[in-house]
N, C-alpha and C positions, 0 to 999 in steps of 0.2 A: 729811870722810868722811860725816858725818851728812847733809849736803846731797845727796850722791850717792845715799844710800839712798832719799830721796824721789823720785828719778828713776825708781825701779823700781816705782812705784805701780801696783797692779793693780786696786784697788777704789776706788770712790767711797765715802766714808763714808755709811753708811745704805743703800747699794745692796744689793739682794737678787738673787741669780742662782740659776738652776736648772740642774742638770747631770744629764740621764739618762745612764747608762753601762752598758757591757756588757764582759765580759772573762772571764778564767779564773783559777781558783785552782790552786795547787800546794800541796795540803794534806797534812798528816801529823799524827800525834800523837807526843808525846815518848815516847821509847823504843819507837817503832812500827816498822813495816816500810817498805814502799815508799809513795810519795806517791800520793794520789788526785787526778787531774786532773778539775776540775769547773767548772761555770758560776758566774759572779758577775754579777749584773745588778740594777739598781735606779736610784735617783736620790738626789742630794744637793742641799740648799739651802745657800747661803752668804750670810752677812750681813757687809758691810764695816764693821769696827770702826774701822779707820784705813786710811790709804793702802796700807800694807804688811801689814796684819793682817786676817784674816777668821775668822769662826767658822762651821763648817759642821755640819750634821746631816743624816742620810739614813736610808734603808732599803735594804738590799742583801740579795737572796736569794743565799745562799752554800752551795755544795756542798762539804762537808768530809769528812774521814775518813782512812783508810789501808787498805793491803792488804799481805798478806805470807803467809809459810808458816803463820802462826798463824790466818789467816782474813781476813775483810773487815769493815771498819767503815765504814758510809756514814751520814753525819749531815748533814742539810740544815737551815740556820738562816735566820732573818730577823735580820740584824745591824743595829744602830742605831749607826753611827759618829758620835761627837760630837768634832770635831777643831778644833784651832787651826791655821790656815794662815798661815805667815809667808813673804812673798814676798821672797827674798833677792837675786834679780836679776830682770830683766824676764822674765816668763813662768815662772820657776822658784819653786815653793813647797816649803817643808819643813813636814811635817805631823806632829802628835802629838795623841793624844787618848785617849778611853776608848770601849769598845764593848760594850754589853750585847748578848747574842744569845739568841734564842728558838728552840728546836728545833721544826721543823715536820714532820720526817720522819726515820726512821732504820731501818737494817737492819744487824744485827750477827750475824755467824756466827763464833764462835771455835772453833778446832779444838784439842783437847788430846790428846796421845798417852797412852794408859793401857796399861801392860804387859799383853799378852795379849788386849786388846780391840781395839786399833787406834784410829783417830781417831773422835772423837765431836763433835757440834756442840752448843753451848749458847748460850743468849741472855744478853745483859747488858742491864740497864736503864740507858740513858743518861739523864743529868740533862736536864731540860727547859730549863735556863738555863745560859748560858756567859758569861764575862766576859773581855775581852782588852784589851790596850793596842796600838792601831794606831800605827805610825810609818812615814812614807814620804816620797816626793817626787812632785811632779806638774809637768808642763810644758805650758803652753798655747802652741800654735803661734801665731806672730805674725800670719799672714794670715787664718786662719779660727779660730773659737772652738772648736777641737778640743783636748781635754785628754787627755794620756797620764799615767796614774797608776800608780805602783808602791808597794805598801806591804807591810809584814809585820805580821801580827796575832799578837801574843804572848799565848797563852792563859794565864790565871792560875787558872782553876778546873779541878778534876778533872772528866773527862767522865762518870764513873760512880762510884758509891759503892764504896769499897774498891779502886779502881784509881788509881794515881798518874799516869796519862796525862793530858796537857793538849793542847788544840788548838795547832797550829803551822801558820800559813797564809801563803804568799806570794800576793799578789793583784795581777793586772795588768789594768787596764781602760782603755778609750777612751771618752770622753764628749763630748757637745756642750754647751757652756756658753752660756747666754743670759740677759740681764737680764729681770726681771719688772717 
């Protein structure tokens, strides 16, 4: 069994690859309304630790938030995923890591009904830092170095003071992987 795992090797030990990528997010916040569909774009570097294990780090522009009857929340981040990639079969990697995120833009409009007054809008100060656990799968096509990646970013930090909401993001990207 162990000898067959070596046949799935994806990385040469010490090899560094670069993968520019683009795709979309289906983002929401916990206890939120409807998902916000947004852009995910950036690049990741991967270093081959072993034939079937690589460590990657990147920078991804990520449009997140949610919308619903309560209003809209738009928050854009630069996320820094740091992942361990284990290649379980040829072309298929299981990914797990940590991801600090830094807010670069936001727009929040919360509507609350007040008896006799109607809806009003108020702003909420979103935190400038977010932390999540990304987990996912990627598949590298056998004929061209095109990588299809799907991951879930499980938010661990509250998005604003005194609000128990956390980011929850499904991310789907396509990238082109090449050795440096």
